[in-house]
C-alpha positions, 0 to 999 in steps of 0.5 A: 481386414475391415476391423485393421482399417477401422483402428486406422481410421479411429486413430487419425480422427484422434490425432486430427482432434488433438491437433484441432484442439491444440491449435485453438488452445494455443496462447500464441494463436493470432488476436486482433488490437482493435480495441481502444483499451489496447496499450492501457497501463495502470496500478492496482488499488490495494483493497485487502490481501496486500495487493500490488503490481501493474495491468497492462492491456496487451490486445483483445483477448489477453493481459500481463499483470506484473510485479504483483503481490498478494496474499492468498485468499479462498476462491480468488479470480479475475472479475469484471464489473461496470463500477467500482462500488460494493454493489456493482462488484457483486454483480460483475463476472469472471472474466478469465480461467485463471485462479488466483488461489496462492500468495504472489510474490512479485509474480509477472505472468500473462492472462488470456480473457474468456471466450465471453468477455470483452474490454468493452463489458469491462470498466473495472477489472477486480482481484475478487474472492468468490467465498467471502465477494471480497474485492482484494484489489481493482483497476479502473479501465480507461480508453484515453479519453479520461485520464483522472486519477483512481485513487484508493478510496480513504484518502486520508485528509491533508492537514490543513495547516501545511497545504503550501501549493509546492508541497501538493503531491506529486503525480502518482495515481495510486498511493500504495505504489513506488519507485522503490522499496527497501527492507528495514527489518522482517516486519518494516519496509520504507518505500520511496518516490523522487519527485523534483525537490520532495521525496515521497516516502511510504512506511509499512510495517506489520504491527499492532496500530497502537504502535508507531513507525520512525524514519529518517536521517541521522546527523552526518557529524554524529559520534557514536550515539548515532541517533543523537541530532537525527531528523525523522518522521513519526507516523502511526494511527490515532486512537480514532483510527486516523493515520497521521505523520510528524516531523521529530527532532532527537536531543536525548535517548529518551522520551520527549519531556518539557521543563518547568522552563518550557524546554523540550528533551528527548525524541519530541515533535518539531513544533514542541521545541518552536511552540505553535506551528501555524504557517508549516514552518516547522513540521514539514512532513506532508501527510498523504494518504494511510491504512490499515489493512491485513494487520499491516499499517502504511502511510505515505507522505511528502517531505522536502530534499531541503526544508526552510527549516534549518534548525531541525530538519536535515538536507537530504542530498538525493545523490549521496550516501547518507545514514539513515535511522529507523524505529518500531515501538508503542506510542504514548497516546496525548493527554494534558500535558503533552498534547502529542502522540509520542512514541516510546523507547523502541527497546531491542533487539537491533535489526528488530525494533531499531537499526540504521544503514547507509541509503542512496535514494538515487539508487533503483532499489526494490528488496520487498519480494512479496507482501507483508504476512501479518501474524495477526490480520485482525482486520480482514474479517469484513461483516457483510449482511445479505440484501434485505436482512435486518442488521443490528449495529452498535456503535461506541468507544470499543476501538482496538477492545477485543469484545466486542469485535471492532470491523473497520467497515460496515456497509450497509444497503 
């Protein structure tokens, strides 16, 4: 009899313990909204692994991640620190039990802070890989008193000759984020946002750094040769690794050539047709930002919807369906005869290295469900030396040469 009573009491205690544990772990348990950070929303600054997405602080002990992209890492966590510099990031701490050890494709989910973590301890929320001590992306928190934009490091310098006041970049916090995204091919995408009389365009492609990305509008009066008369931007990276974008006009299906009389033909920069461009009336693309991450080229630029250059630029009616053209291919570096980066013939096949489609830029489009995953992630292998250890650094013109290696950054402390 006593034995049965002990069994009943033990079973009752087990039920009570399980109920108590589940009640405390219930994600629906109420959480106060006393922190000044509650309601804060921002975009992640991309550093590595193609991180994109939004952070929203929902209450004192949880936050929501939405439209989140990330290539998988080794041992990835949400990480808190007091500043985004490398030294402070390495002194940070895990802020949640939620692990991020997979590839995310436009994902949305809620996350609870650890019991020992509070928002007043966190000035930077990072996506952090413990094994490599790498920051994949981060958000700098603001309680509303400091609304300065948290732009990504390494912003591309704006060309000094094309810096008119009305062409200033629009109100965005992170240059890799846009309102719309369309897939052009398996390895090439266009992103864009409208801003008054301007359109911001982001070109991204899983290509070698020696390759260009071209995108623009076809002449609405073109016949079967749809690219002739096209107004395109050609973007890429120089031999020094600096981003660039130039305004091009297409007169022939050939590389740009200049006759003895100085006339230009083919796929040429607008400036070649009209000579020098000191006041920016011909080259109407404005570089905003560019980077190479994980074997993916990304360039953000801005152009007016209706340009003052009516000879080589086509007006973009943002409410109409218009034909756009695009291409990928190798670039010819500048020489003494042609001091420009010039696109070489893209070759084929269609829809892989070139193509066209009908696009209405006022439509809401999001076809880019997940990050571009390059086969050759040449720039993921960053080298970080331990503190107080001797480090030998060799410098020289070894751009893109496989031996010796050429990491994009070396942190020396």
